[in-house]
CHARMM internal coordinates of N, CA and C (Angstrom, degrees):
IC EDIT
DIST 1 N 1 CA 1.4552
DIST 1 CA 1 C 1.5315
ANGL 1 N 1 CA 1 C 108.57
DIST 1 C 2 N 1.2817
ANGL 1 CA 1 C 2 N 117.27
DIHE 1 N 1 CA 1 C 2 N 135.09
DIST 2 N 2 CA 1.4543
ANGL 1 C 2 N 2 CA 120.71
DIHE 1 CA 1 C 2 N 2 CA 177.01
DIST 2 CA 2 C 1.5344
ANGL 2 N 2 CA 2 C 107.19
DIHE 1 C 2 N 2 CA 2 C -122.41
DIST 2 C 3 N 1.3368
ANGL 2 CA 2 C 3 N 114.52
DIHE 2 N 2 CA 2 C 3 N 135.81
DIST 3 N 3 CA 1.4448
ANGL 2 C 3 N 3 CA 119.96
DIHE 2 CA 2 C 3 N 3 CA 178.51
DIST 3 CA 3 C 1.5070
ANGL 3 N 3 CA 3 C 107.50
DIHE 2 C 3 N 3 CA 3 C -131.00
DIST 3 C 4 N 1.3445
ANGL 3 CA 3 C 4 N 114.99
DIHE 3 N 3 CA 3 C 4 N 127.58
DIST 4 N 4 CA 1.4772
ANGL 3 C 4 N 4 CA 120.53
DIHE 3 CA 3 C 4 N 4 CA -178.00
DIST 4 CA 4 C 1.5302
ANGL 4 N 4 CA 4 C 109.23
DIHE 3 C 4 N 4 CA 4 C -106.78
DIST 4 C 5 N 1.3115
ANGL 4 CA 4 C 5 N 115.43
DIHE 4 N 4 CA 4 C 5 N 140.61
DIST 5 N 5 CA 1.4472
ANGL 4 C 5 N 5 CA 121.80
DIHE 4 CA 4 C 5 N 5 CA 176.33
DIST 5 CA 5 C 1.5127
ANGL 5 N 5 CA 5 C 107.15
DIHE 4 C 5 N 5 CA 5 C -132.83
DIST 5 C 6 N 1.2962
ANGL 5 CA 5 C 6 N 117.83
DIHE 5 N 5 CA 5 C 6 N 122.59
DIST 6 N 6 CA 1.4478
ANGL 5 C 6 N 6 CA 122.98
DIHE 5 CA 5 C 6 N 6 CA 178.18
DIST 6 CA 6 C 1.5270
ANGL 6 N 6 CA 6 C 108.56
DIHE 5 C 6 N 6 CA 6 C -124.44
DIST 6 C 7 N 1.3351
ANGL 6 CA 6 C 7 N 116.54
DIHE 6 N 6 CA 6 C 7 N 122.95
DIST 7 N 7 CA 1.4554
ANGL 6 C 7 N 7 CA 117.02
DIHE 6 CA 6 C 7 N 7 CA -179.01
DIST 7 CA 7 C 1.5039
ANGL 7 N 7 CA 7 C 112.96
DIHE 6 C 7 N 7 CA 7 C -139.72
DIST 7 C 8 N 1.3308
ANGL 7 CA 7 C 8 N 118.60
DIHE 7 N 7 CA 7 C 8 N -53.05
DIST 8 N 8 CA 1.4441
ANGL 7 C 8 N 8 CA 121.35
DIHE 7 CA 7 C 8 N 8 CA -172.56
DIST 8 CA 8 C 1.5166
ANGL 8 N 8 CA 8 C 111.00
DIHE 7 C 8 N 8 CA 8 C -102.67
DIST 8 C 9 N 1.3213
ANGL 8 CA 8 C 9 N 117.74
DIHE 8 N 8 CA 8 C 9 N 158.42
DIST 9 N 9 CA 1.4509
ANGL 8 C 9 N 9 CA 122.18
DIHE 8 CA 8 C 9 N 9 CA 178.41
DIST 9 CA 9 C 1.5304
ANGL 9 N 9 CA 9 C 108.99
DIHE 8 C 9 N 9 CA 9 C -81.01
DIST 9 C 10 N 1.3044
ANGL 9 CA 9 C 10 N 116.83
DIHE 9 N 9 CA 9 C 10 N 137.43
DIST 10 N 10 CA 1.4628
ANGL 9 C 10 N 10 CA 122.05
DIHE 9 CA 9 C 10 N 10 CA 178.95
DIST 10 CA 10 C 1.5373
ANGL 10 N 10 CA 10 C 109.03
DIHE 9 C 10 N 10 CA 10 C -96.95
DIST 10 C 11 N 1.3135
ANGL 10 CA 10 C 11 N 115.42
DIHE 10 N 10 CA 10 C 11 N 143.81
DIST 11 N 11 CA 1.4528
ANGL 10 C 11 N 11 CA 121.03
DIHE 10 CA 10 C 11 N 11 CA 179.46
DIST 11 CA 11 C 1.5526
ANGL 11 N 11 CA 11 C 112.83
DIHE 10 C 11 N 11 CA 11 C -90.13
DIST 11 C 12 N 1.3740
ANGL 11 CA 11 C 12 N 115.87
DIHE 11 N 11 CA 11 C 12 N -26.81
DIST 12 N 12 CA 1.4535
ANGL 11 C 12 N 12 CA 120.28
DIHE 11 CA 11 C 12 N 12 CA -179.71
DIST 12 CA 12 C 1.5324
ANGL 12 N 12 CA 12 C 108.00
DIHE 11 C 12 N 12 CA 12 C -152.23
DIST 12 C 13 N 1.3407
ANGL 12 CA 12 C 13 N 115.89
DIHE 12 N 12 CA 12 C 13 N 159.17
DIST 13 N 13 CA 1.4765
ANGL 12 C 13 N 13 CA 118.32
DIHE 12 CA 12 C 13 N 13 CA 176.18
DIST 13 CA 13 C 1.5326
ANGL 13 N 13 CA 13 C 109.02
DIHE 12 C 13 N 13 CA 13 C -67.39
DIST 13 C 14 N 1.3190
ANGL 13 CA 13 C 14 N 115.58
DIHE 13 N 13 CA 13 C 14 N 134.85
DIST 14 N 14 CA 1.4483
ANGL 13 C 14 N 14 CA 120.22
DIHE 13 CA 13 C 14 N 14 CA 178.71
DIST 14 CA 14 C 1.5196
ANGL 14 N 14 CA 14 C 107.98
DIHE 13 C 14 N 14 CA 14 C -148.72
DIST 14 C 15 N 1.3336
ANGL 14 CA 14 C 15 N 116.12
DIHE 14 N 14 CA 14 C 15 N 132.71
DIST 15 N 15 CA 1.4625
ANGL 14 C 15 N 15 CA 123.47
DIHE 14 CA 14 C 15 N 15 CA 169.77
DIST 15 CA 15 C 1.5150
ANGL 15 N 15 CA 15 C 106.09
DIHE 14 C 15 N 15 CA 15 C -111.65
DIST 15 C 16 N 1.3325
ANGL 15 CA 15 C 16 N 117.09
DIHE 15 N 15 CA 15 C 16 N 111.58
DIST 16 N 16 CA 1.4470
ANGL 15 C 16 N 16 CA 122.24
DIHE 15 CA 15 C 16 N 16 CA -176.78
DIST 16 CA 16 C 1.5263
ANGL 16 N 16 CA 16 C 112.06
DIHE 15 C 16 N 16 CA 16 C -87.22
DIST 16 C 17 N 1.3218
ANGL 16 CA 16 C 17 N 115.61
DIHE 16 N 16 CA 16 C 17 N 162.02
DIST 17 N 17 CA 1.4588
ANGL 16 C 17 N 17 CA 121.44
DIHE 16 CA 16 C 17 N 17 CA 175.29
DIST 17 CA 17 C 1.5196
ANGL 17 N 17 CA 17 C 109.97
DIHE 16 C 17 N 17 CA 17 C -59.95
DIST 17 C 18 N 1.3308
ANGL 17 CA 17 C 18 N 116.54
DIHE 17 N 17 CA 17 C 18 N 137.05
DIST 18 N 18 CA 1.4788
ANGL 17 C 18 N 18 CA 117.71
DIHE 17 CA 17 C 18 N 18 CA 175.01
DIST 18 CA 18 C 1.4900
ANGL 18 N 18 CA 18 C 110.11
DIHE 17 C 18 N 18 CA 18 C -65.34
DIST 18 C 19 N 1.3769
ANGL 18 CA 18 C 19 N 115.68
DIHE 18 N 18 CA 18 C 19 N 155.90
DIST 19 N 19 CA 1.4325
ANGL 18 C 19 N 19 CA 120.86
DIHE 18 CA 18 C 19 N 19 CA -178.88
DIST 19 CA 19 C 1.5421
ANGL 19 N 19 CA 19 C 110.12
DIHE 18 C 19 N 19 CA 19 C -141.59
DIST 19 C 20 N 1.2956
ANGL 19 CA 19 C 20 N 120.89
DIHE 19 N 19 CA 19 C 20 N 132.99
DIST 20 N 20 CA 1.4568
ANGL 19 C 20 N 20 CA 125.75
DIHE 19 CA 19 C 20 N 20 CA -3.78
DIST 20 CA 20 C 1.5276
ANGL 20 N 20 CA 20 C 109.95
DIHE 19 C 20 N 20 CA 20 C -78.62
DIST 20 C 21 N 1.3205
ANGL 20 CA 20 C 21 N 115.14
DIHE 20 N 20 CA 20 C 21 N 162.00
DIST 21 N 21 CA 1.4411
ANGL 20 C 21 N 21 CA 122.31
DIHE 20 CA 20 C 21 N 21 CA 178.22
DIST 21 CA 21 C 1.5189
ANGL 21 N 21 CA 21 C 107.56
DIHE 20 C 21 N 21 CA 21 C -141.59
DIST 21 C 22 N 1.3130
ANGL 21 CA 21 C 22 N 121.33
DIHE 21 N 21 CA 21 C 22 N 113.57
DIST 22 N 22 CA 1.4552
ANGL 21 C 22 N 22 CA 126.10
DIHE 21 CA 21 C 22 N 22 CA 3.34
DIST 22 CA 22 C 1.5265
ANGL 22 N 22 CA 22 C 113.04
DIHE 21 C 22 N 22 CA 22 C -71.81
DIST 22 C 23 N 1.3225
ANGL 22 CA 22 C 23 N 115.88
DIHE 22 N 22 CA 22 C 23 N 164.97
DIST 23 N 23 CA 1.4474
ANGL 22 C 23 N 23 CA 120.93
DIHE 22 CA 22 C 23 N 23 CA -176.34
DIST 23 CA 23 C 1.5341
ANGL 23 N 23 CA 23 C 110.39
DIHE 22 C 23 N 23 CA 23 C -131.69
DIST 23 C 24 N 1.3528
ANGL 23 CA 23 C 24 N 113.89
DIHE 23 N 23 CA 23 C 24 N 159.95
DIST 24 N 24 CA 1.4532
ANGL 23 C 24 N 24 CA 119.68
DIHE 23 CA 23 C 24 N 24 CA 177.55
DIST 24 CA 24 C 1.5012
ANGL 24 N 24 CA 24 C 108.75
DIHE 23 C 24 N 24 CA 24 C -163.19
DIST 24 C 25 N 1.3052
ANGL 24 CA 24 C 25 N 122.62
DIHE 24 N 24 CA 24 C 25 N 108.72
DIST 25 N 25 CA 1.4438
ANGL 24 C 25 N 25 CA 129.08
DIHE 24 CA 24 C 25 N 25 CA -6.48
DIST 25 CA 25 C 1.5270
ANGL 25 N 25 CA 25 C 112.56
DIHE 24 C 25 N 25 CA 25 C -101.44
DIST 25 C 26 N 1.3636
ANGL 25 CA 25 C 26 N 120.62
DIHE 25 N 25 CA 25 C 26 N 0.70
DIST 26 N 26 CA 1.4516
ANGL 25 C 26 N 26 CA 121.29
DIHE 25 CA 25 C 26 N 26 CA -177.35
DIST 26 CA 26 C 1.5207
ANGL 26 N 26 CA 26 C 112.12
DIHE 25 C 26 N 26 CA 26 C -114.25
DIST 26 C 27 N 1.3252
ANGL 26 CA 26 C 27 N 114.72
DIHE 26 N 26 CA 26 C 27 N 152.06
DIST 27 N 27 CA 1.4535
ANGL 26 C 27 N 27 CA 121.51
DIHE 26 CA 26 C 27 N 27 CA 174.44
DIST 27 CA 27 C 1.5403
ANGL 27 N 27 CA 27 C 108.68
DIHE 26 C 27 N 27 CA 27 C -145.50
DIST 27 C 28 N 1.3111
ANGL 27 CA 27 C 28 N 115.62
DIHE 27 N 27 CA 27 C 28 N 155.25
DIST 28 N 28 CA 1.4559
ANGL 27 C 28 N 28 CA 122.07
DIHE 27 CA 27 C 28 N 28 CA 177.29
DIST 28 CA 28 C 1.5073
ANGL 28 N 28 CA 28 C 109.82
DIHE 27 C 28 N 28 CA 28 C -107.25
DIST 28 C 29 N 1.3286
ANGL 28 CA 28 C 29 N 114.65
DIHE 28 N 28 CA 28 C 29 N 135.53
DIST 29 N 29 CA 1.4677
ANGL 28 C 29 N 29 CA 121.41
DIHE 28 CA 28 C 29 N 29 CA 178.39
DIST 29 CA 29 C 1.5239
ANGL 29 N 29 CA 29 C 106.81
DIHE 28 C 29 N 29 CA 29 C -115.81
DIST 29 C 30 N 1.3112
ANGL 29 CA 29 C 30 N 116.59
DIHE 29 N 29 CA 29 C 30 N 119.28
DIST 30 N 30 CA 1.4703
ANGL 29 C 30 N 30 CA 122.92
DIHE 29 CA 29 C 30 N 30 CA -179.32
DIST 30 CA 30 C 1.4943
ANGL 30 N 30 CA 30 C 110.19
DIHE 29 C 30 N 30 CA 30 C -105.30
DIST 30 C 31 N 1.3624
ANGL 30 CA 30 C 31 N 115.04
DIHE 30 N 30 CA 30 C 31 N 138.11
DIST 31 N 31 CA 1.4724
ANGL 30 C 31 N 31 CA 119.31
DIHE 30 CA 30 C 31 N 31 CA 176.39
DIST 31 CA 31 C 1.5287
ANGL 31 N 31 CA 31 C 108.69
DIHE 30 C 31 N 31 CA 31 C -149.31
DIST 31 C 32 N 1.3087
ANGL 31 CA 31 C 32 N 115.10
DIHE 31 N 31 CA 31 C 32 N 152.76
DIST 32 N 32 CA 1.4566
ANGL 31 C 32 N 32 CA 123.23
DIHE 31 CA 31 C 32 N 32 CA -178.37
DIST 32 CA 32 C 1.5004
ANGL 32 N 32 CA 32 C 110.34
DIHE 31 C 32 N 32 CA 32 C -117.74
DIST 32 C 33 N 1.3419
ANGL 32 CA 32 C 33 N 117.23
DIHE 32 N 32 CA 32 C 33 N 132.40
DIST 33 N 33 CA 1.4518
ANGL 32 C 33 N 33 CA 122.65
DIHE 32 CA 32 C 33 N 33 CA 176.68
DIST 33 CA 33 C 1.5090
ANGL 33 N 33 CA 33 C 111.21
DIHE 32 C 33 N 33 CA 33 C -115.49
DIST 33 C 34 N 1.3479
ANGL 33 CA 33 C 34 N 118.61
DIHE 33 N 33 CA 33 C 34 N 115.94
DIST 34 N 34 CA 1.4833
ANGL 33 C 34 N 34 CA 119.33
DIHE 33 CA 33 C 34 N 34 CA 179.13
DIST 34 CA 34 C 1.5209
ANGL 34 N 34 CA 34 C 112.88
DIHE 33 C 34 N 34 CA 34 C -78.02
DIST 34 C 35 N 1.3563
ANGL 34 CA 34 C 35 N 116.49
DIHE 34 N 34 CA 34 C 35 N -20.95
DIST 35 N 35 CA 1.4715
ANGL 34 C 35 N 35 CA 121.37
DIHE 34 CA 34 C 35 N 35 CA -179.62
DIST 35 CA 35 C 1.5376
ANGL 35 N 35 CA 35 C 108.79
DIHE 34 C 35 N 35 CA 35 C -136.06
DIST 35 C 36 N 1.2980
ANGL 35 CA 35 C 36 N 116.62
DIHE 35 N 35 CA 35 C 36 N 157.60
DIST 36 N 36 CA 1.4528
ANGL 35 C 36 N 36 CA 120.45
DIHE 35 CA 35 C 36 N 36 CA 173.09
DIST 36 CA 36 C 1.5279
ANGL 36 N 36 CA 36 C 108.32
DIHE 35 C 36 N 36 CA 36 C -64.68
DIST 36 C 37 N 1.3168
ANGL 36 CA 36 C 37 N 116.70
DIHE 36 N 36 CA 36 C 37 N 135.57
DIST 37 N 37 CA 1.4590
ANGL 36 C 37 N 37 CA 120.84
DIHE 36 CA 36 C 37 N 37 CA -175.93
DIST 37 CA 37 C 1.5110
ANGL 37 N 37 CA 37 C 110.82
DIHE 36 C 37 N 37 CA 37 C -164.45
DIST 37 C 38 N 1.3349
ANGL 37 CA 37 C 38 N 116.60
DIHE 37 N 37 CA 37 C 38 N 167.70
DIST 38 N 38 CA 1.4500
ANGL 37 C 38 N 38 CA 122.19
DIHE 37 CA 37 C 38 N 38 CA 175.27
DIST 38 CA 38 C 1.5211
ANGL 38 N 38 CA 38 C 108.81
DIHE 37 C 38 N 38 CA 38 C -78.54
DIST 38 C 39 N 1.3272
ANGL 38 CA 38 C 39 N 115.84
DIHE 38 N 38 CA 38 C 39 N 131.89
DIST 39 N 39 CA 1.4555
ANGL 38 C 39 N 39 CA 121.80
DIHE 38 CA 38 C 39 N 39 CA -178.41
DIST 39 CA 39 C 1.5046
ANGL 39 N 39 CA 39 C 109.82
DIHE 38 C 39 N 39 CA 39 C -119.79
DIST 39 C 40 N 1.3364
ANGL 39 CA 39 C 40 N 116.83
DIHE 39 N 39 CA 39 C 40 N 131.05
DIST 40 N 40 CA 1.4509
ANGL 39 C 40 N 40 CA 122.93
DIHE 39 CA 39 C 40 N 40 CA 177.04
DIST 40 CA 40 C 1.5226
ANGL 40 N 40 CA 40 C 108.24
DIHE 39 C 40 N 40 CA 40 C -135.62
DIST 40 C 41 N 1.3271
ANGL 40 CA 40 C 41 N 116.20
DIHE 40 N 40 CA 40 C 41 N 120.65
DIST 41 N 41 CA 1.4710
ANGL 40 C 41 N 41 CA 120.95
DIHE 40 CA 40 C 41 N 41 CA 178.99
DIST 41 CA 41 C 1.5150
ANGL 41 N 41 CA 41 C 109.15
DIHE 40 C 41 N 41 CA 41 C -114.58
DIST 41 C 42 N 1.3403
ANGL 41 CA 41 C 42 N 117.69
DIHE 41 N 41 CA 41 C 42 N 121.35
DIST 42 N 42 CA 1.4538
ANGL 41 C 42 N 42 CA 123.33
DIHE 41 CA 41 C 42 N 42 CA 175.49
DIST 42 CA 42 C 1.5173
ANGL 42 N 42 CA 42 C 109.48
DIHE 41 C 42 N 42 CA 42 C -118.81
DIST 42 C 43 N 1.3182
ANGL 42 CA 42 C 43 N 115.66
DIHE 42 N 42 CA 42 C 43 N 140.48
DIST 43 N 43 CA 1.4680
ANGL 42 C 43 N 43 CA 122.53
DIHE 42 CA 42 C 43 N 43 CA 178.37
DIST 43 CA 43 C 1.5339
ANGL 43 N 43 CA 43 C 107.01
DIHE 42 C 43 N 43 CA 43 C -109.61
DIST 43 C 44 N 1.3518
ANGL 43 CA 43 C 44 N 116.69
DIHE 43 N 43 CA 43 C 44 N 129.80
DIST 44 N 44 CA 1.4695
ANGL 43 C 44 N 44 CA 122.98
DIHE 43 CA 43 C 44 N 44 CA 179.57
DIST 44 CA 44 C 1.5177
ANGL 44 N 44 CA 44 C 109.43
DIHE 43 C 44 N 44 CA 44 C -119.07
DIST 44 C 45 N 1.3349
ANGL 44 CA 44 C 45 N 115.68
DIHE 44 N 44 CA 44 C 45 N 148.18
DIST 45 N 45 CA 1.4587
ANGL 44 C 45 N 45 CA 119.07
DIHE 44 CA 44 C 45 N 45 CA 174.05
DIST 45 CA 45 C 1.5170
ANGL 45 N 45 CA 45 C 109.99
DIHE 44 C 45 N 45 CA 45 C -86.13
DIST 45 C 46 N 1.3163
ANGL 45 CA 45 C 46 N 117.33
DIHE 45 N 45 CA 45 C 46 N -179.40
DIST 46 N 46 CA 1.4607
ANGL 45 C 46 N 46 CA 121.20
DIHE 45 CA 45 C 46 N 46 CA -176.05
DIST 46 CA 46 C 1.5253
ANGL 46 N 46 CA 46 C 114.07
DIHE 45 C 46 N 46 CA 46 C -66.40
DIST 46 C 47 N 1.3491
ANGL 46 CA 46 C 47 N 116.11
DIHE 46 N 46 CA 46 C 47 N -19.04
DIST 47 N 47 CA 1.4645
ANGL 46 C 47 N 47 CA 120.27
DIHE 46 CA 46 C 47 N 47 CA 175.89
DIST 47 CA 47 C 1.5109
ANGL 47 N 47 CA 47 C 112.88
DIHE 46 C 47 N 47 CA 47 C -92.72
DIST 47 C 48 N 1.3056
ANGL 47 CA 47 C 48 N 117.12
DIHE 47 N 47 CA 47 C 48 N 10.60
DIST 48 N 48 CA 1.4487
ANGL 47 C 48 N 48 CA 126.71
DIHE 47 CA 47 C 48 N 48 CA 177.56
DIST 48 CA 48 C 1.5278
ANGL 48 N 48 CA 48 C 112.81
DIHE 47 C 48 N 48 CA 48 C 66.70
DIST 48 C 49 N 1.3137
ANGL 48 CA 48 C 49 N 117.11
DIHE 48 N 48 CA 48 C 49 N 31.47
DIST 49 N 49 CA 1.4443
ANGL 48 C 49 N 49 CA 122.22
DIHE 48 CA 48 C 49 N 49 CA 171.16
DIST 49 CA 49 C 1.5317
ANGL 49 N 49 CA 49 C 108.74
DIHE 48 C 49 N 49 CA 49 C -94.68
DIST 49 C 50 N 1.3477
ANGL 49 CA 49 C 50 N 115.97
DIHE 49 N 49 CA 49 C 50 N 135.57
DIST 50 N 50 CA 1.4533
ANGL 49 C 50 N 50 CA 117.48
DIHE 49 CA 49 C 50 N 50 CA 179.36
DIST 50 CA 50 C 1.5050
ANGL 50 N 50 CA 50 C 109.19
DIHE 49 C 50 N 50 CA 50 C -69.70
DIST 50 C 51 N 1.3355
ANGL 50 CA 50 C 51 N 116.08
DIHE 50 N 50 CA 50 C 51 N 128.52
DIST 51 N 51 CA 1.4612
ANGL 50 C 51 N 51 CA 124.06
DIHE 50 CA 50 C 51 N 51 CA -179.75
DIST 51 CA 51 C 1.5186
ANGL 51 N 51 CA 51 C 111.38
DIHE 50 C 51 N 51 CA 51 C -97.75
DIST 51 C 52 N 1.3232
ANGL 51 CA 51 C 52 N 115.15
DIHE 51 N 51 CA 51 C 52 N -39.99
DIST 52 N 52 CA 1.4659
ANGL 51 C 52 N 52 CA 119.90
DIHE 51 CA 51 C 52 N 52 CA -175.23
DIST 52 CA 52 C 1.5229
ANGL 52 N 52 CA 52 C 108.55
DIHE 51 C 52 N 52 CA 52 C -154.24
DIST 52 C 53 N 1.3307
ANGL 52 CA 52 C 53 N 114.45
DIHE 52 N 52 CA 52 C 53 N 143.74
DIST 53 N 53 CA 1.4801
ANGL 52 C 53 N 53 CA 121.31
DIHE 52 CA 52 C 53 N 53 CA 173.41
DIST 53 CA 53 C 1.5111
ANGL 53 N 53 CA 53 C 107.27
DIHE 52 C 53 N 53 CA 53 C -129.21
DIST 53 C 54 N 1.2971
ANGL 53 CA 53 C 54 N 116.33
DIHE 53 N 53 CA 53 C 54 N 128.34
DIST 54 N 54 CA 1.4791
ANGL 53 C 54 N 54 CA 120.19
DIHE 53 CA 53 C 54 N 54 CA 177.97
DIST 54 CA 54 C 1.5081
ANGL 54 N 54 CA 54 C 109.62
DIHE 53 C 54 N 54 CA 54 C -155.33
DIST 54 C 55 N 1.3052
ANGL 54 CA 54 C 55 N 115.02
DIHE 54 N 54 CA 54 C 55 N 172.99
DIST 55 N 55 CA 1.4763
ANGL 54 C 55 N 55 CA 125.27
DIHE 54 CA 54 C 55 N 55 CA -175.07
DIST 55 CA 55 C 1.5275
ANGL 55 N 55 CA 55 C 109.50
DIHE 54 C 55 N 55 CA 55 C 56.28
DIST 55 C 56 N 1.3264
ANGL 55 CA 55 C 56 N 117.20
DIHE 55 N 55 CA 55 C 56 N 58.58
DIST 56 N 56 CA 1.4473
ANGL 55 C 56 N 56 CA 123.79
DIHE 55 CA 55 C 56 N 56 CA 175.94
DIST 56 CA 56 C 1.5216
ANGL 56 N 56 CA 56 C 109.96
DIHE 55 C 56 N 56 CA 56 C -101.63
DIST 56 C 57 N 1.3365
ANGL 56 CA 56 C 57 N 114.89
DIHE 56 N 56 CA 56 C 57 N 72.24
DIST 57 N 57 CA 1.4697
ANGL 56 C 57 N 57 CA 118.81
DIHE 56 CA 56 C 57 N 57 CA -174.62
DIST 57 CA 57 C 1.5212
ANGL 57 N 57 CA 57 C 109.93
DIHE 56 C 57 N 57 CA 57 C -159.10
DIST 57 C 58 N 1.3281
ANGL 57 CA 57 C 58 N 114.71
DIHE 57 N 57 CA 57 C 58 N 166.47
DIST 58 N 58 CA 1.4659
ANGL 57 C 58 N 58 CA 119.89
DIHE 57 CA 57 C 58 N 58 CA 171.04
DIST 58 CA 58 C 1.5058
ANGL 58 N 58 CA 58 C 109.15
DIHE 57 C 58 N 58 CA 58 C -75.70
DIST 58 C 59 N 1.3281
ANGL 58 CA 58 C 59 N 115.04
DIHE 58 N 58 CA 58 C 59 N 140.81
DIST 59 N 59 CA 1.4670
ANGL 58 C 59 N 59 CA 120.74
DIHE 58 CA 58 C 59 N 59 CA 178.95
DIST 59 CA 59 C 1.5159
ANGL 59 N 59 CA 59 C 108.64
DIHE 58 C 59 N 59 CA 59 C -135.23
DIST 59 C 60 N 1.3356
ANGL 59 CA 59 C 60 N 115.68
DIHE 59 N 59 CA 59 C 60 N 150.22
DIST 60 N 60 CA 1.4334
ANGL 59 C 60 N 60 CA 122.57
DIHE 59 CA 59 C 60 N 60 CA 178.02
DIST 60 CA 60 C 1.5253
ANGL 60 N 60 CA 60 C 110.58
DIHE 59 C 60 N 60 CA 60 C -82.09
DIST 60 C 61 N 1.3076
ANGL 60 CA 60 C 61 N 114.57
DIHE 60 N 60 CA 60 C 61 N 171.01
DIST 61 N 61 CA 1.4664
ANGL 60 C 61 N 61 CA 121.91
DIHE 60 CA 60 C 61 N 61 CA 179.56
DIST 61 CA 61 C 1.5262
ANGL 61 N 61 CA 61 C 109.82
DIHE 60 C 61 N 61 CA 61 C -61.42
DIST 61 C 62 N 1.3460
ANGL 61 CA 61 C 62 N 114.40
DIHE 61 N 61 CA 61 C 62 N 149.70
DIST 62 N 62 CA 1.4753
ANGL 61 C 62 N 62 CA 118.56
DIHE 61 CA 61 C 62 N 62 CA 174.73
DIST 62 CA 62 C 1.5183
ANGL 62 N 62 CA 62 C 112.07
DIHE 61 C 62 N 62 CA 62 C 145.54
DIST 62 C 63 N 1.3171
ANGL 62 CA 62 C 63 N 113.18
DIHE 62 N 62 CA 62 C 63 N 176.75
DIST 63 N 63 CA 1.4791
ANGL 62 C 63 N 63 CA 121.29
DIHE 62 CA 62 C 63 N 63 CA 176.78
DIST 63 CA 63 C 1.5097
ANGL 63 N 63 CA 63 C 106.38
DIHE 62 C 63 N 63 CA 63 C -96.30
DIST 63 C 64 N 1.3266
ANGL 63 CA 63 C 64 N 116.98
DIHE 63 N 63 CA 63 C 64 N 131.87
DIST 64 N 64 CA 1.4746
ANGL 63 C 64 N 64 CA 120.74
DIHE 63 CA 63 C 64 N 64 CA -173.05
DIST 64 CA 64 C 1.5309
ANGL 64 N 64 CA 64 C 110.60
DIHE 63 C 64 N 64 CA 64 C -130.59
DIST 64 C 65 N 1.3371
ANGL 64 CA 64 C 65 N 114.57
DIHE 64 N 64 CA 64 C 65 N 156.80
DIST 65 N 65 CA 1.4447
ANGL 64 C 65 N 65 CA 122.13
DIHE 64 CA 64 C 65 N 65 CA 176.03
DIST 65 CA 65 C 1.5250
ANGL 65 N 65 CA 65 C 108.02
DIHE 64 C 65 N 65 CA 65 C -136.81
DIST 65 C 66 N 1.3322
ANGL 65 CA 65 C 66 N 117.81
DIHE 65 N 65 CA 65 C 66 N 132.07
DIST 66 N 66 CA 1.4470
ANGL 65 C 66 N 66 CA 121.41
DIHE 65 CA 65 C 66 N 66 CA 171.40
DIST 66 CA 66 C 1.5256
ANGL 66 N 66 CA 66 C 106.75
DIHE 65 C 66 N 66 CA 66 C -119.37
DIST 66 C 67 N 1.3266
ANGL 66 CA 66 C 67 N 116.51
DIHE 66 N 66 CA 66 C 67 N 142.82
DIST 67 N 67 CA 1.4351
ANGL 66 C 67 N 67 CA 121.91
DIHE 66 CA 66 C 67 N 67 CA 177.77
DIST 67 CA 67 C 1.5279
ANGL 67 N 67 CA 67 C 106.46
DIHE 66 C 67 N 67 CA 67 C -108.01
DIST 67 C 68 N 1.3167
ANGL 67 CA 67 C 68 N 115.08
DIHE 67 N 67 CA 67 C 68 N 124.56
DIST 68 N 68 CA 1.4693
ANGL 67 C 68 N 68 CA 120.84
DIHE 67 CA 67 C 68 N 68 CA 177.26
DIST 68 CA 68 C 1.5091
ANGL 68 N 68 CA 68 C 110.68
DIHE 67 C 68 N 68 CA 68 C -107.38
DIST 68 C 69 N 1.3183
ANGL 68 CA 68 C 69 N 115.04
DIHE 68 N 68 CA 68 C 69 N 126.81
DIST 69 N 69 CA 1.4668
ANGL 68 C 69 N 69 CA 121.48
DIHE 68 CA 68 C 69 N 69 CA 178.39
DIST 69 CA 69 C 1.5368
ANGL 69 N 69 CA 69 C 106.66
DIHE 68 C 69 N 69 CA 69 C -103.98
DIST 69 C 70 N 1.3080
ANGL 69 CA 69 C 70 N 116.79
DIHE 69 N 69 CA 69 C 70 N 103.65
DIST 70 N 70 CA 1.4624
ANGL 69 C 70 N 70 CA 122.74
DIHE 69 CA 69 C 70 N 70 CA -176.86
DIST 70 CA 70 C 1.5021
ANGL 70 N 70 CA 70 C 113.33
DIHE 69 C 70 N 70 CA 70 C -69.87
DIST 70 C 71 N 1.3137
ANGL 70 CA 70 C 71 N 118.99
DIHE 70 N 70 CA 70 C 71 N -14.80
DIST 71 N 71 CA 1.4620
ANGL 70 C 71 N 71 CA 120.99
DIHE 70 CA 70 C 71 N 71 CA 178.18
DIST 71 CA 71 C 1.5213
ANGL 71 N 71 CA 71 C 111.28
DIHE 70 C 71 N 71 CA 71 C -74.76
DIST 71 C 72 N 1.3379
ANGL 71 CA 71 C 72 N 117.21
DIHE 71 N 71 CA 71 C 72 N -12.60
DIST 72 N 72 CA 1.4795
ANGL 71 C 72 N 72 CA 121.85
DIHE 71 CA 71 C 72 N 72 CA -179.95
DIST 72 CA 72 C 1.4937
ANGL 72 N 72 CA 72 C 110.36
DIHE 71 C 72 N 72 CA 72 C -102.93
DIST 72 C 73 N 1.3028
ANGL 72 CA 72 C 73 N 119.03
DIHE 72 N 72 CA 72 C 73 N 58.58
DIST 73 N 73 CA 1.4831
ANGL 72 C 73 N 73 CA 122.21
DIHE 72 CA 72 C 73 N 73 CA -179.69
DIST 73 CA 73 C 1.5106
ANGL 73 N 73 CA 73 C 110.44
DIHE 72 C 73 N 73 CA 73 C -71.96
DIST 73 C 74 N 1.3312
ANGL 73 CA 73 C 74 N 115.73
DIHE 73 N 73 CA 73 C 74 N 141.18
DIST 74 N 74 CA 1.4416
ANGL 73 C 74 N 74 CA 121.26
DIHE 73 CA 73 C 74 N 74 CA 179.53
DIST 74 CA 74 C 1.5320
ANGL 74 N 74 CA 74 C 108.87
DIHE 73 C 74 N 74 CA 74 C -112.47
END
COOR INIT
IC SEED 1 N 1 CA 1 C
IC BUILD
């Protein structure tokens, strides 16, 4: 499940540390977009295999949060 929240204007691009870390089974990934742009988030395991791909779309400026549920592997 992915949930986006956009509220405040970002001054620079920033990808923040996920929280909580370590997590079980969900974690939140926060990022800031200073300009509208295409966003693609991919999750890889320790062996560099892609586990999940989401948020493949254009997004407007703002501070955002996505919640990743690792128990729902595809």
